[in-house]
C-alpha positions in Angstrom: 129.7 311.8 138.2 130.1 310.0 141.5 133.2 310.1 143.7 134.4 307.5 146.2 136.0 309.8 148.7 135.8 307.6 151.8 139.4 306.5 152.1 141.2 309.2 150.1 142.2 311.8 152.7 142.9 309.2 155.4 145.5 307.3 153.5 146.9 310.1 151.3 147.3 312.3 154.4 148.6 309.5 156.5 151.1 308.3 153.9 152.5 311.8 153.2 152.2 313.6 156.5 151.0 311.8 159.6 151.8 308.1 159.2 153.2 306.3 162.2 155.1 303.2 161.1 156.1 301.4 164.2 157.8 298.0 164.7 155.9 296.1 167.4 157.1 293.0 169.1 154.0 291.0 170.2 155.9 288.0 171.5 159.7 288.2 171.7 160.0 284.4 171.0 157.8 284.2 168.0 155.9 287.2 166.4 156.9 290.5 164.9 154.4 293.2 164.0 154.3 296.5 162.2 151.7 299.2 162.9 150.6 302.1 160.6 148.3 304.7 162.1 146.8 307.6 160.2 144.1 310.3 160.7 141.0 310.7 158.6 139.1 313.8 157.5 136.9 314.2 154.4 133.8 315.9 153.0 131.0 314.7 150.7 127.5 316.0 150.1 125.8 313.0 151.8 127.7 313.2 155.0 129.0 316.8 155.5 132.4 316.8 157.3 133.7 313.5 158.7 136.4 312.8 161.1 138.1 309.7 162.4 141.2 307.5 162.0 142.4 304.1 161.2 145.2 301.6 161.8 146.8 298.8 159.8 148.8 296.0 161.6 150.8 293.3 159.9 152.0 290.3 161.8 154.8 287.9 160.9 155.6 284.5 162.5 159.4 284.1 163.1 159.1 280.4 164.0 157.1 279.7 160.8 158.4 282.1 158.2 156.6 280.4 155.4 153.3 281.6 156.9 151.7 284.4 154.9 151.8 287.7 156.9 148.7 288.3 158.9 146.8 291.6 158.5 144.5 293.5 160.9 142.7 296.8 160.3 140.7 299.1 162.4 138.6 302.1 161.2 136.4 304.7 163.0 134.5 307.6 161.4 132.0 310.2 162.7 130.2 312.9 160.6 128.5 316.1 161.4 125.2 314.5 160.3 125.5 312.0 163.2 126.6 309.2 160.9 129.1 306.6 162.0 131.1 303.8 160.6 133.3 301.5 162.7 135.1 298.4 161.4 137.4 295.7 162.7 138.7 293.1 160.2 141.5 290.7 159.6 143.2 288.0 157.6 145.3 285.5 159.5 147.3 282.4 158.6 148.3 279.6 161.0 150.4 276.4 161.0 152.4 276.9 157.8 149.3 278.3 156.0 147.3 275.2 156.9 144.5 277.4 158.3 143.2 280.7 157.0 140.8 282.9 159.0 139.1 286.0 157.6 136.7 288.1 159.7 135.0 291.5 159.7 132.8 293.2 162.2 131.2 296.5 161.2 128.6 299.0 162.3 127.2 301.5 159.8 124.8 304.4 160.0 125.5 305.8 156.7 123.8 307.1 153.5 123.4 305.2 150.2 121.9 305.8 146.8 119.2 303.5 145.2 118.6 303.7 141.5 116.3 300.7 141.1 116.8 297.1 140.1 118.0 295.9 136.7 120.6 296.5 134.0 119.0 299.9 132.8 118.9 302.4 135.7 119.3 306.1 134.6 121.3 308.4 136.8 118.2 310.6 137.4 116.6 307.7 139.3 119.0 308.2 142.2 117.3 308.5 145.6 119.0 308.7 148.9 118.4 306.6 151.9 120.2 306.1 155.2 120.9 302.6 156.6 121.8 301.5 160.1 123.3 298.0 160.5 125.7 295.9 162.4 127.4 293.3 160.2 129.7 290.4 160.9 131.3 287.5 159.0 133.7 284.8 160.0 135.2 282.6 157.3 137.6 279.7 157.9 139.3 277.2 155.6 141.8 274.4 156.1 144.4 273.2 153.6 143.4 269.7 152.5 146.4 269.2 150.0 147.3 270.0 146.4 146.8 273.8 147.0 143.1 273.2 147.9 141.5 274.5 151.1 138.0 273.7 152.4 135.9 275.3 155.1 132.8 277.5 155.6 131.5 281.1 155.6 129.1 282.7 158.0 127.2 285.9 157.7 125.0 288.1 159.9 123.4 291.5 159.4 120.6 293.4 160.9 119.4 296.3 158.7 117.2 299.3 159.4 116.4 301.9 156.9 116.2 305.0 159.1 115.6 307.5 156.3 114.2 307.1 152.8 113.1 309.6 150.1 109.4 310.4 150.3 107.7 309.3 147.1 110.7 307.4 145.9 111.0 303.8 144.8 111.7 302.5 148.3 108.7 304.4 149.5 106.2 303.5 146.8 107.3 300.2 145.2 107.5 296.7 146.7 111.3 296.3 147.0 112.7 293.3 148.8 114.5 294.4 152.0 112.9 297.9 152.1 111.7 297.3 155.7 115.1 295.9 156.8 115.4 292.8 159.0 117.7 290.1 160.1 119.9 288.3 157.5 121.7 285.2 158.5 123.7 282.8 156.4 126.1 279.9 156.4 127.6 277.6 153.8 130.6 275.8 152.4 133.7 277.5 151.0 136.3 276.0 148.7 139.6 277.6 147.6 142.3 276.5 145.2 145.4 278.8 145.2 148.8 278.5 143.5 149.8 282.2 143.6 153.4 282.9 144.6 152.4 286.0 146.7 149.1 287.0 148.4 149.7 290.7 147.9 151.4 291.0 144.5 151.3 287.7 142.7 153.4 287.4 139.5 152.4 283.9 138.6 149.8 281.3 139.5 146.0 281.4 139.9 143.2 281.3 142.5 139.8 279.8 142.3 137.2 280.6 144.9 133.8 278.9 145.3 131.2 279.4 148.0 127.5 278.9 148.5 126.0 280.7 151.6 122.5 279.7 152.5 120.1 282.3 154.0 116.9 280.8 155.5 114.2 281.3 158.1 115.6 278.2 159.9 118.7 280.3 160.6 116.7 283.2 161.9 116.9 285.1 158.6 114.0 287.3 157.3 115.2 286.5 153.8 115.4 283.2 151.9 118.0 283.0 149.2 121.4 281.5 148.4 124.5 283.5 147.4 126.6 281.4 145.1 129.9 283.0 144.3 132.4 281.7 141.8 135.6 283.6 141.1 138.8 282.8 139.2 141.9 285.0 138.9 145.1 284.3 137.0 148.5 286.0 136.9 151.2 285.9 134.3 154.7 287.4 134.6 155.5 289.4 131.4 158.8 291.2 131.8 160.8 292.6 134.7 158.0 292.0 137.3 155.3 293.4 135.0 152.2 291.3 135.4 149.1 290.6 133.3 146.2 289.7 135.6 142.7 288.7 134.7 139.6 287.9 136.8 136.2 286.2 136.2 133.3 286.5 138.6 129.8 285.0 138.8 127.8 286.3 141.8 124.4 284.5 141.8 121.5 285.0 144.2 118.7 282.5 143.5 115.7 283.2 145.8 114.6 286.5 147.2 117.6 288.6 148.4 117.1 292.0 149.9 118.0 294.9 147.6 121.1 295.8 149.7 122.6 292.3 149.2 121.8 291.8 145.6 124.7 291.5 143.1 126.0 295.0 142.4 128.1 296.2 139.5 130.9 298.7 140.3 132.7 299.8 143.4 136.4 299.5 144.3 137.0 295.9 143.2 134.8 294.9 140.2 134.0 297.2 137.2 135.7 300.2 138.8 134.3 303.5 137.4 130.7 302.3 137.7 128.9 303.7 140.8 128.4 300.7 143.0 124.7 299.7 143.2 123.5 301.8 140.2 123.1 298.5 138.4 122.0 295.7 140.7 119.9 292.5 140.4 119.9 288.9 141.5 122.9 287.9 139.3 126.1 289.5 138.1 128.6 288.2 135.5 131.8 290.2 134.9 135.4 289.8 133.8 138.3 292.3 134.0 142.0 292.5 133.1 144.9 294.5 134.5 148.5 295.3 133.4 150.7 296.0 136.4 154.0 297.8 136.0 156.6 298.6 138.8 158.1 302.0 138.0 160.6 303.0 140.6 161.3 301.7 144.1 158.0 301.8 145.9 155.9 303.2 143.0 154.0 301.3 140.3 151.2 301.9 137.8 148.4 299.8 136.3 145.8 300.0 133.5 142.6 298.0 133.7 139.4 297.3 131.8 136.4 295.0 132.1 132.9 294.1 131.0 129.9 292.9 132.9 126.1 292.7 133.2 123.4 292.1 135.9 120.0 290.4 135.4 117.2 288.6 137.3 117.9 285.3 135.5 120.9 284.0 133.6 118.7 283.6 130.5 118.2 287.4 130.5 121.9 288.1 129.8 122.6 289.4 126.3 125.6 290.7 124.4 123.9 294.1 123.9 123.4 294.4 127.7 127.1 294.3 128.5 128.5 297.3 130.4 132.1 298.4 130.4 134.8 299.7 132.7 138.3 301.1 132.1 140.9 303.2 133.9 144.4 303.5 135.3 145.9 303.5 138.8 148.9 304.3 141.0 150.5 301.8 143.4 152.5 302.8 146.5 154.3 300.3 148.7 153.2 300.9 152.3 156.1 299.2 154.0 159.7 298.7 152.8 160.3 295.1 151.6 156.6 294.3 151.6 154.3 293.9 148.7 151.4 295.4 150.7 150.2 298.3 148.5 148.2 301.5 148.7 146.0 301.4 145.6 144.8 304.6 143.9 142.6 304.0 140.9 140.5 306.2 138.6 137.9 304.5 136.5 135.3 305.3 133.8 132.1 303.3 133.5 128.7 302.9 132.0 126.6 306.0 131.0 129.1 308.7 132.2 129.9 307.1 135.6 133.4 307.6 136.9 135.2 307.3 140.2 138.3 307.6 142.2 139.2 304.7 144.6 141.8 304.4 147.3 142.2 301.1 149.2 144.7 298.5 150.4 146.0 295.8 148.1 145.1 295.0 144.5 141.5 294.7 143.4 142.0 291.0 142.8 
């Protein structure tokens, strides 16, 4: 059994005990902002005790109230094993939602687990490694009409494996990316979006298509393309209850490093499966959720999904499908806002299970 403890004490402690929810005026003539600050402390075997904090800032434009609210987040963590994680990210909208900017800048020196590559990796294959990497992305699209936006994605990462298990797969096998290196990419991004709310849609759909090219010509040590196709739809059922479903194809033709292959599991797709236990060049998955508001700022959800990874689309079979299911709690972070704290517990393939705490819905 694997646990995702990373954000749990930060947001549960912050929400219940130490949250600072401050109205902030960034420009008296135009912008209003709200700031939530909370401490972080947690323990897990790979890290020992960890300490830090985080902040979430929402920004609204009073002169253009039809703009979606902007969101900025900041995170800093240090552990007794000299591991660090720092992150600055945001999602911003401009000019009546004509422009959408998404960015993230992160530095990690953190442990991971590698089980091998493929759709059949037993839990006893797990070996630990520690990776050090700065990572950054800037994605921008512009509305071109009829709910369609077009733009580009950029990607940069420099990875170093500072610790690996002696005699393990990363030490004895030829695994792409085992020596680290530069990974640079750029490519087109196309989005079609008819949702009625970006945080808690009750109707509409969203289609997201991108193809990020990684090549030596861009300074990358790896040559591959990440083609990502995702579709989500939302249906109002009764009294703000919502049936939501999601379909994802994450394809990596070429030679991607192992840490950037398509991975099943984690906090967004196939929750309950340990992220990276099953990884390969390609992932196909679909999931559904039923979301129910219960009382004031509290809601619940149930979810389930199926998926598979493989080195080629021709290798996918019905017998290779893996499953995910579980339930979750939703807490409204700010009165009058659909911004949620999401607490999910999921069950997955071969006894995997996990608890996840994060902002916003999984899709």
